C-alpha positions as CSV (number, residue, x, y, z in Angstrom):
1,M,-6.2,-14.3,-41.0
2,R,-3.4,-12.9,-38.9
3,V,-2.8,-9.2,-39.2
4,T,0.5,-8.1,-38.4
5,N,1.9,-4.8,-37.3
6,S,3.9,-4.5,-40.5
7,M,0.7,-5.1,-42.6
8,I,-1.2,-2.4,-40.6
9,S,1.8,0.0,-41.2
10,K,2.0,-0.9,-44.9
11,N,-1.7,-0.4,-45.5
12,S,-1.6,2.8,-43.6
13,M,1.2,4.1,-45.7
14,N,-0.8,3.1,-48.9
15,N,-3.9,4.8,-47.5
16,M,-2.1,8.0,-46.7
17,N,-0.3,8.0,-50.1
18,N,-3.7,7.6,-51.9
19,N,-5.2,10.4,-49.8
20,K,-2.1,12.5,-50.6
21,I,-2.5,11.7,-54.4
22,S,-6.1,12.9,-54.2
23,V,-5.0,16.1,-52.4
24,D,-2.3,16.7,-55.0
25,K,-4.6,16.0,-57.8
26,L,-7.2,18.4,-56.6
27,N,-4.4,21.0,-55.7
28,N,-3.4,20.8,-59.5
29,Q,-7.0,21.2,-60.5
30,M,-7.5,24.2,-58.4
31,S,-4.4,25.8,-60.0
32,S,-5.4,25.0,-63.5
33,Q,-9.1,24.5,-63.3
34,K,-8.7,21.6,-65.6
35,K,-10.0,18.1,-65.1
36,I,-6.7,16.5,-66.1
37,S,-3.2,17.5,-66.6
38,R,-2.0,14.4,-68.3
39,P,-3.9,12.1,-70.9
40,S,-3.2,9.1,-68.7
41,E,-5.3,10.5,-66.1
42,D,-8.4,10.1,-68.2
43,P,-8.0,9.0,-71.9
44,V,-11.6,9.7,-72.8
45,I,-11.5,13.2,-71.7
46,A,-8.1,13.5,-73.5
47,I,-9.3,12.2,-76.8
48,R,-12.4,14.4,-76.8
49,A,-10.3,17.4,-75.9
50,L,-8.1,16.8,-78.9
51,R,-11.0,16.4,-81.2
52,L,-12.8,19.5,-79.9
53,R,-9.7,21.6,-79.9
54,S,-8.9,20.6,-83.5
55,N,-12.5,21.5,-84.6
56,L,-12.4,24.7,-82.6
57,S,-8.9,25.7,-84.2
58,E,-10.3,25.1,-87.7
59,L,-13.5,27.1,-87.0
60,N,-11.5,30.0,-85.5
61,Q,-9.6,30.1,-88.6
62,Y,-12.7,30.5,-90.6
63,Y,-14.5,32.7,-88.4
64,E,-11.7,35.1,-87.2
65,R,-9.5,35.2,-90.3
66,N,-11.2,33.9,-93.6
67,I,-14.6,35.5,-93.2
68,P,-13.2,38.9,-92.3
69,D,-10.8,38.7,-95.2
70,A,-13.7,37.7,-97.5
71,Q,-15.7,40.5,-96.0
72,S,-13.0,43.1,-96.7
73,W,-12.5,42.0,-100.3
74,M,-16.3,42.2,-101.0
75,E,-16.6,45.6,-99.2
76,V,-13.8,47.0,-101.3
77,T,-15.5,45.4,-104.5
78,E,-18.8,46.9,-103.5
79,G,-17.4,50.4,-103.2
80,A,-15.8,50.3,-106.5
81,L,-18.8,48.9,-108.2
82,T,-21.0,51.7,-106.6
83,N,-18.6,54.3,-107.9
84,M,-18.5,52.6,-111.4
85,E,-22.4,52.7,-111.5
86,K,-22.4,56.3,-110.5
87,I,-19.9,57.2,-113.3
88,L,-21.8,55.2,-115.9
89,E,-25.0,56.8,-114.8
90,D,-23.5,60.2,-115.3
91,V,-22.2,59.2,-118.8
92,Y,-25.6,57.9,-119.6
93,G,-27.2,61.2,-118.6
94,K,-24.8,63.0,-121.0
95,C,-25.9,60.6,-123.7
96,V,-29.4,61.3,-123.1
97,Q,-28.8,65.1,-123.2
98,G,-26.7,64.8,-126.4
99,A,-29.2,62.4,-128.1
100,H,-32.4,64.4,-127.4
101,D,-31.7,67.9,-126.6
102,T,-30.7,71.0,-128.8
103,L,-27.4,71.8,-127.5
104,T,-26.0,75.2,-127.0
105,E,-22.3,76.1,-127.2
106,E,-22.0,76.0,-123.4
107,D,-23.8,72.5,-123.4
108,R,-21.2,71.1,-125.9
109,A,-18.3,72.6,-123.8
110,S,-19.7,71.1,-120.6
111,I,-20.4,67.7,-122.1
112,L,-16.8,67.6,-123.5
113,K,-15.3,68.5,-120.2
114,D,-17.4,65.9,-118.2
115,L,-16.8,63.1,-120.7
116,Q,-13.0,63.5,-120.6
117,S,-13.1,63.4,-116.8
118,L,-15.4,60.5,-116.5
119,R,-13.5,58.5,-119.1
120,Q,-10.3,58.6,-116.9
121,Q,-12.2,57.7,-113.8
122,V,-14.2,54.6,-114.8
123,Y,-11.2,52.4,-115.5
124,A,-9.4,53.9,-112.6
125,E,-12.1,52.2,-110.2
126,G,-10.9,48.9,-111.7
127,N,-7.6,49.3,-110.0
128,A,-9.2,49.1,-106.5
129,E,-7.1,47.2,-103.9
130,C,-7.6,45.2,-100.8
131,I,-4.6,44.8,-98.7
132,G,-2.3,45.4,-101.7
133,R,-4.2,42.9,-103.9
134,T,-6.1,44.2,-107.0
135,V,-9.7,42.9,-106.7
136,F,-10.9,42.8,-110.4
137,T,-8.0,41.1,-112.0
138,G,-8.7,37.4,-111.1
139,Y,-5.6,35.4,-110.2
140,K,-3.3,38.3,-111.2
141,T,-3.9,40.2,-107.9
142,N,-0.3,41.7,-108.2
143,S,-1.3,43.4,-111.6
144,K,-3.3,46.5,-112.2
145,L,-6.3,46.5,-114.6
146,T,-4.9,49.4,-116.5
147,F,-1.5,50.8,-117.4
148,M,-0.5,53.2,-114.7
149,K,1.6,55.3,-117.0
150,D,2.5,55.6,-120.7
151,E,4.3,52.4,-121.9
152,K,5.9,53.2,-125.2
153,D,7.9,50.1,-125.5
154,I,5.6,47.4,-124.4
155,A,4.1,45.1,-127.3
156,Y,1.5,42.6,-127.1
157,E,0.0,40.1,-129.7
158,I,-3.7,40.0,-129.0
159,T,-6.4,37.6,-130.2
160,E,-9.8,39.4,-129.8
161,P,-13.1,37.7,-130.4
162,I,-15.7,39.7,-132.4
163,S,-19.3,39.1,-132.7
164,Y,-21.8,40.0,-135.3
165,Q,-23.5,42.0,-132.7
166,N,-20.4,44.5,-132.7
167,I,-21.4,45.6,-136.3
168,D,-22.6,49.2,-136.1
169,E,-22.9,52.2,-138.4
170,K,-20.5,54.9,-138.6
171,R,-20.7,58.3,-140.5
172,F,-17.8,59.9,-142.2
173,Y,-17.5,63.3,-143.8
174,S,-15.6,64.8,-146.6
175,N,-14.9,68.3,-147.9
176,Y,-14.5,69.8,-144.4
177,V,-14.6,73.7,-144.5
178,D,-11.4,75.6,-143.9
179,V,-12.4,79.1,-143.0
180,P,-10.7,81.4,-145.6
181,G,-8.0,83.6,-143.9
182,S,-7.9,86.4,-146.8
183,K,-9.8,87.7,-149.7
184,E,-7.9,85.5,-152.1
185,D,-8.8,82.4,-150.1
186,L,-12.4,83.6,-150.1
187,L,-12.8,83.9,-153.7
188,P,-14.3,82.4,-155.9
189,G,-16.5,80.7,-153.1
190,V,-17.6,77.1,-152.8
191,S,-19.0,75.1,-155.6
192,M,-21.6,72.3,-155.2
193,D,-19.2,69.5,-155.6
194,Q,-17.0,71.1,-152.8
195,M,-19.9,71.0,-150.3
196,P,-19.5,68.7,-147.4
197,Q,-20.7,65.2,-148.0
198,E,-21.8,62.5,-145.5
199,Y,-21.0,58.6,-146.0
200,T,-22.4,55.8,-143.8
201,V,-20.6,52.5,-143.7
202,N,-20.8,49.3,-141.5
203,R,-17.8,48.7,-139.3
204,I,-16.6,46.7,-136.3
205,R,-14.4,48.5,-133.8
206,L,-11.6,46.7,-132.0
207,S,-10.7,47.4,-128.4
208,Y,-7.5,49.2,-129.4
209,E,-6.2,51.6,-132.0
210,G,-2.7,52.3,-133.3
211,L,-2.2,48.6,-134.3
212,G,0.7,46.8,-136.2
213,D,0.5,45.3,-139.6
214,I,-1.6,42.1,-140.2
215,T,-2.4,39.7,-143.0
216,A,-5.7,38.5,-144.2
217,D,-5.1,35.2,-142.4
218,D,-5.1,37.0,-139.1
219,I,-8.9,37.8,-139.6
220,C,-10.8,34.5,-139.0
221,Y,-14.4,33.4,-138.9
222,I,-15.5,30.6,-136.7
223,D,-17.6,27.8,-138.3
224,A,-20.4,25.8,-136.6
225,N,-17.9,23.2,-135.2
226,G,-15.7,26.0,-133.6
227,N,-12.9,25.8,-136.1
228,K,-11.2,29.0,-137.4
229,H,-10.9,29.7,-141.1
230,S,-9.6,32.8,-142.9
231,L,-12.2,35.4,-143.4
232,A,-11.0,35.4,-147.2
233,D,-12.5,31.8,-147.4
234,L,-15.9,32.9,-146.3
235,S,-18.3,32.7,-149.2
236,F,-22.0,33.6,-149.4
237,P,-24.7,33.7,-152.2
238,V,-25.3,37.1,-154.0
239,E,-27.7,37.2,-156.7
240,G,-27.5,33.5,-157.3
241,M,-23.7,33.4,-157.3
242,E,-21.3,32.3,-154.6
243,M,-19.1,35.3,-153.7
244,Y,-15.9,35.3,-151.6
245,T,-15.0,38.0,-149.0
246,N,-12.3,40.3,-150.4
247,V,-10.1,41.2,-147.4
248,T,-7.8,44.3,-147.5
249,T,-5.3,44.9,-144.7
250,N,-2.6,47.0,-146.4
251,K,-4.7,50.3,-147.0
252,S,-3.9,53.3,-145.0
253,Y,-6.8,55.2,-143.4
254,N,-5.7,58.5,-145.1
255,D,-5.8,56.8,-148.6
256,W,-9.3,55.6,-147.9
257,V,-10.4,59.1,-146.9
258,N,-8.9,60.4,-150.0
259,E,-11.0,57.8,-152.0
260,D,-14.2,59.2,-150.4
261,Y,-14.7,56.2,-148.1
262,K,-15.2,53.6,-150.8
263,V,-15.7,50.0,-149.9
264,G,-16.9,47.1,-152.1
265,D,-20.0,45.3,-151.2
266,N,-18.1,42.0,-150.6
267,E,-15.0,43.8,-149.1
268,V,-13.6,44.0,-145.6
269,I,-11.0,46.7,-144.9
270,F,-8.7,46.6,-141.8
271,F,-7.3,50.0,-140.6
272,K,-4.5,49.7,-138.1
273,E,-4.6,53.3,-137.3
274,T,-8.2,53.4,-136.0
275,G,-8.4,49.7,-135.1
276,E,-11.6,49.2,-137.2
277,L,-12.9,46.7,-139.7
278,I,-15.0,48.3,-142.4
279,L,-17.6,45.8,-144.0
280,G,-19.2,45.9,-147.3
281,K,-22.9,45.7,-147.5
282,N,-23.2,42.0,-148.5
283,V,-20.6,41.0,-145.9
284,A,-22.4,42.9,-143.1
285,N,-25.7,41.5,-144.0
286,Y,-24.5,37.8,-144.3
287,M,-22.6,38.1,-140.8
288,G,-25.8,39.6,-139.3
289,N,-28.2,37.0,-140.7
290,N,-26.0,34.1,-140.0
291,K,-24.7,35.3,-136.5
292,T,-21.1,35.0,-137.6
293,Q,-18.4,35.1,-135.0
294,L,-15.0,36.4,-136.0
295,S,-11.5,36.4,-134.4
296,I,-8.8,38.7,-135.3
297,T,-5.1,38.6,-134.1
298,Y,-3.1,41.8,-134.2
299,T,-0.1,43.5,-132.5
300,K,0.0,46.6,-130.6
301,T,3.2,48.3,-129.4
302,G,2.8,51.3,-126.8
303,F,-0.1,51.8,-124.5
304,A,-1.3,55.1,-123.0
305,E,-1.9,55.7,-119.3
306,G,-5.4,54.3,-118.3
307,E,-5.7,51.8,-121.2
308,L,-6.7,48.2,-120.2
309,R,-4.1,45.7,-119.9
310,P,-4.8,43.0,-122.6
311,E,-4.0,40.0,-120.4
312,H,-7.2,40.7,-118.3
313,Y,-9.6,40.5,-121.3
314,F,-8.0,38.5,-124.2
315,D,-5.8,35.6,-125.1
316,C,-2.5,37.4,-125.7
317,K,1.2,37.3,-125.6
318,N,3.6,40.0,-124.2
319,I,6.2,40.1,-127.0
320,T,8.1,42.9,-125.7
321,D,11.1,40.6,-125.4
322,P,10.7,38.4,-128.5
323,E,13.0,35.8,-127.1
324,H,11.0,35.3,-124.0
325,P,7.4,36.0,-124.7
326,I,4.8,35.8,-121.8
327,E,1.7,34.0,-122.8
328,Y,-1.6,34.7,-121.2
329,T,-4.8,32.7,-121.6
330,K,-8.1,34.1,-120.8
331,S,-10.0,31.9,-118.4
332,N,-12.4,32.0,-115.5
333,Q,-10.4,32.9,-112.5
334,E,-12.6,32.7,-109.4
335,I,-10.9,33.3,-106.1
336,N,-12.5,31.0,-103.5
337,F,-12.2,31.4,-99.7
338,T,-13.0,28.6,-97.4
339,I,-15.4,30.2,-94.9
340,A,-16.9,27.0,-93.1
341,F,-16.4,23.3,-93.0
342,N,-16.7,22.1,-96.6
343,Q,-18.0,25.5,-97.7
344,D,-16.3,27.9,-100.2
345,I,-17.4,31.2,-101.5
346,V,-16.2,33.3,-104.5
347,V,-14.9,36.6,-103.2
348,N,-13.9,38.3,-106.4
349,T,-15.6,39.8,-109.3
350,Q,-13.7,39.8,-112.7
351,A,-13.4,43.0,-114.7
352,S,-14.0,41.1,-118.0
353,D,-17.4,40.1,-116.7
354,M,-18.8,43.5,-116.0
355,L,-16.6,46.2,-117.2
356,S,-16.6,46.3,-121.1
357,S,-13.3,47.0,-122.9
358,S,-15.5,49.2,-125.3
359,I,-16.5,51.8,-122.6
360,G,-13.3,53.9,-123.2
361,R,-13.6,53.9,-127.1
362,D,-17.4,54.7,-126.8
363,V,-16.4,57.8,-124.7
364,D,-13.7,58.7,-127.1
365,E,-16.3,58.5,-130.0
366,M,-18.6,60.8,-128.1
367,T,-15.9,63.1,-127.3
368,N,-14.8,63.2,-131.0
369,A,-18.4,63.9,-132.1
370,V,-18.7,66.8,-129.5
371,E,-15.3,68.3,-130.6
372,A,-16.3,68.1,-134.3
373,A,-19.7,69.9,-133.5
374,I,-17.9,72.6,-131.5
375,A,-15.4,73.1,-134.4
376,A,-18.1,73.2,-137.1
377,H,-20.2,75.7,-135.3
378,D,-17.0,77.8,-134.6
379,K,-16.5,77.8,-138.3
380,V,-20.1,79.1,-138.8
381,K,-19.4,81.8,-136.2
382,Q,-16.2,82.9,-137.8
383,I,-17.9,83.1,-141.3
384,K,-20.8,85.1,-139.9
385,N,-18.3,87.5,-138.3
386,M,-16.4,87.9,-141.5
387,T,-19.7,89.1,-143.2
388,T,-19.6,92.2,-141.0
389,L,-16.0,93.2,-141.6
390,A,-15.4,96.2,-144.0
391,Q,-12.8,94.4,-146.1
392,Y,-15.5,91.8,-147.2
393,A,-18.3,94.4,-147.7
394,D,-18.2,94.4,-151.6
395,E,-20.9,92.3,-153.3
396,E,-18.5,89.7,-154.8
397,S,-17.1,88.9,-151.3
398,Q,-20.5,88.7,-149.6
399,A,-21.8,86.3,-152.4
400,A,-18.7,84.1,-151.8
401,L,-19.2,84.4,-148.1
402,A,-22.7,83.1,-148.5
403,Q,-21.4,80.0,-150.2
404,W,-18.9,79.5,-147.5
405,L,-21.6,80.0,-144.8
406,E,-23.8,77.5,-146.5
407,A,-21.0,74.9,-146.6
408,A,-20.1,75.6,-143.1
409,E,-23.8,75.4,-141.9
410,K,-24.1,72.0,-143.8
411,E,-21.0,70.7,-142.1
412,A,-22.5,72.0,-138.6
413,S,-25.8,70.2,-139.5
414,Y,-24.0,66.9,-140.2
415,A,-21.9,67.3,-137.1
416,D,-25.1,67.9,-135.0
417,D,-26.9,65.0,-136.6
418,N,-23.8,62.7,-136.1
419,L,-23.5,63.9,-132.5
420,Q,-27.1,62.9,-131.9
421,K,-26.7,59.5,-133.5
422,V,-23.5,58.8,-131.7
423,F,-25.0,59.8,-128.3
424,G,-28.1,57.9,-129.2
425,R,-26.0,54.8,-129.6
426,G,-24.0,55.6,-126.6
427,E,-27.4,55.8,-124.7
428,T,-28.2,52.2,-125.5
429,N,-24.6,51.0,-124.9
430,F,-24.1,52.8,-121.5
431,Q,-27.6,51.5,-120.4
432,K,-26.2,48.1,-121.0
433,Y,-22.8,48.8,-119.3
434,K,-24.7,50.2,-116.4
435,N,-26.9,47.0,-116.3
436,D,-23.9,44.9,-116.2
437,I,-22.5,46.7,-113.2
438,V,-25.9,46.5,-111.5
439,L,-26.0,42.7,-112.2
440,A,-22.5,42.5,-110.7
441,R,-23.5,44.3,-107.7
442,T,-26.6,42.0,-107.3
443,D,-24.4,38.9,-107.5
444,L,-22.1,40.5,-105.1
445,G,-24.8,41.3,-102.7
446,S,-26.1,37.7,-102.8
447,R,-22.7,36.4,-101.9
448,E,-22.4,38.9,-99.1
449,S,-25.7,37.7,-97.7
450,R,-24.4,34.1,-97.9
451,L,-21.3,35.2,-96.1
452,K,-23.3,37.0,-93.4
453,L,-25.4,33.9,-92.7
454,T,-22.4,31.6,-92.6
455,E,-20.6,34.2,-90.1
456,N,-23.7,33.9,-87.9
457,R,-23.7,30.2,-88.1
458,M,-19.9,30.1,-87.4
459,S,-20.4,32.2,-84.3
460,N,-23.1,30.0,-82.9
461,Q,-20.9,27.0,-83.7
462,Q,-17.9,28.6,-82.0
463,A,-19.9,29.3,-78.9
464,T,-21.2,25.6,-78.9
465,L,-17.8,24.2,-79.3
466,E,-16.4,26.4,-76.6
467,K,-19.1,25.3,-74.3
468,L,-18.4,21.6,-75.1
469,K,-14.6,22.1,-74.7
470,S,-15.2,23.8,-71.4
471,R,-17.5,21.1,-70.2
472,N,-15.1,18.4,-71.1
473,E,-11.8,20.0,-69.8
474,D,-12.8,22.6,-67.1
475,K,-14.0,22.3,-63.6
476,E,-15.7,24.8,-61.5
477,L,-13.4,26.2,-58.8
478,S,-16.2,26.0,-56.2
479,D,-16.5,22.3,-56.8
480,I,-12.8,21.7,-56.7
481,I,-12.6,23.6,-53.3
482,I,-15.3,21.4,-51.8
483,E,-13.6,18.2,-53.1
484,F,-10.3,19.4,-51.9
485,T,-11.6,20.2,-48.5
486,A,-13.0,16.7,-48.3
487,A,-9.8,15.1,-49.6
488,Y,-7.6,17.1,-47.2
489,S,-9.8,16.2,-44.3
490,A,-9.6,12.6,-45.4
491,Y,-5.9,12.8,-45.5
492,Q,-5.6,14.4,-42.1
493,A,-7.8,11.8,-40.7
494,S,-5.7,9.1,-42.3
495,L,-2.7,10.5,-40.5
496,Q,-4.3,10.5,-37.2
497,A,-5.6,7.0,-37.6
498,S,-2.3,5.7,-38.7
499,A,-0.6,7.4,-35.7
500,K,-3.0,5.7,-33.4
501,A,-2.9,2.2,-35.1
502,N,0.9,2.1,-35.4
503,G,1.5,3.6,-31.9
504,Q,0.3,0.4,-30.2
505,T,2.4,-2.9,-30.6
506,L,2.2,-6.4,-29.2
507,L,4.8,-5.5,-26.6
508,S,2.4,-3.0,-25.2
509,Y,0.2,-5.8,-24.0
510,L,3.0,-8.2,-22.6
């Protein structure tokens, strides 16, 4: 085959250009330290790079954002639960002291002061926030667990479930002693029928007091099929006869007190003032034996600072604006964070699962019991002091004071007995409340452990993907320099060879 000068020139130009392309490519690699700068240079590397970068970007979202956010949420929750447990432990200690110790005047005053302080703090911990989001309120992270100030105009319609397990005993007292202020008040003393009396009834306490009017149909029992029926339709056998529940909703608490706390055996009385259902003996026994579940719908207007917001615990409606009610349905509201590929974790703990709505009312009852005991013993002290005064030194006054003192001491004895029983019940309740918090902390701890394990795995995966990505895209500078030196030498050699080959023509030999 005949090789012409033009062919040699053309091939030389192609070879020089190819060498120049290699030099340019390696020069670009030296600047970027990347294997390719355009997908067309190596489609396989480009496709792997896209896949690895996509996976690494998703992993970084989990490892650098989602997991730290979940950790922050859980740390705030852990701190609040720790404080709640400490508070409930302190209340439990007061319950043990009040239930088993003989309390002095100083002890009662100390317990009263501590209870009032602890009552305010326990629910305040439920308002803990993480980056402006309340951690115990489910999906409603922009809503506090409690009312932050007195809200006199806010109204709710609340449907509260009630269990037979909520039935307990409550003691009431009549003929409280009023310390006489003069000799005329002192005489003629205190007769036997005027002595303080104690009454014990079965009751169910609701989560709120100061409620609105309701009807008998608003108090329902739930049958075996889960259907609601008016409690007035509940029948049960008594001495061979089928008896129906007599539901009373229109009696005032003061009228009932003036009637000496009377309740029929088959009767249920609702008191809106105290938020209580008083149960007759037969009704209470039947509900306990048959494990009856109830539901009561009531309204409440006006909430005090620190009271729980109903929407976090019950099915309810905000009816402050009757034309535009806001309805809330109580449901499981778990907040899930995606912390790894196809892996979610629940970061929140819901207040309704571990912080009972009864805690505040239990503390209030213990506070009332302490105040009643303090007041009763103060009456005894006042009457004893009166026996030493000259104006009551005569025999008739002393005899009357003896009767007043007997009545006051009887009231103080009832108050002390009630205080011990209320605190004894509180001892059981607050042990349960504390156990609920401990269980919530245990559950949170197990989720934190899972999160930590996932974080470690994500860290290893991130390092692996970074290495794979680097291996696929990056090139060592030392290797590039070696290749560049070789390519540049080849380019220079091609220039010299071309100069010699193209410098001689056929005319040079003619």
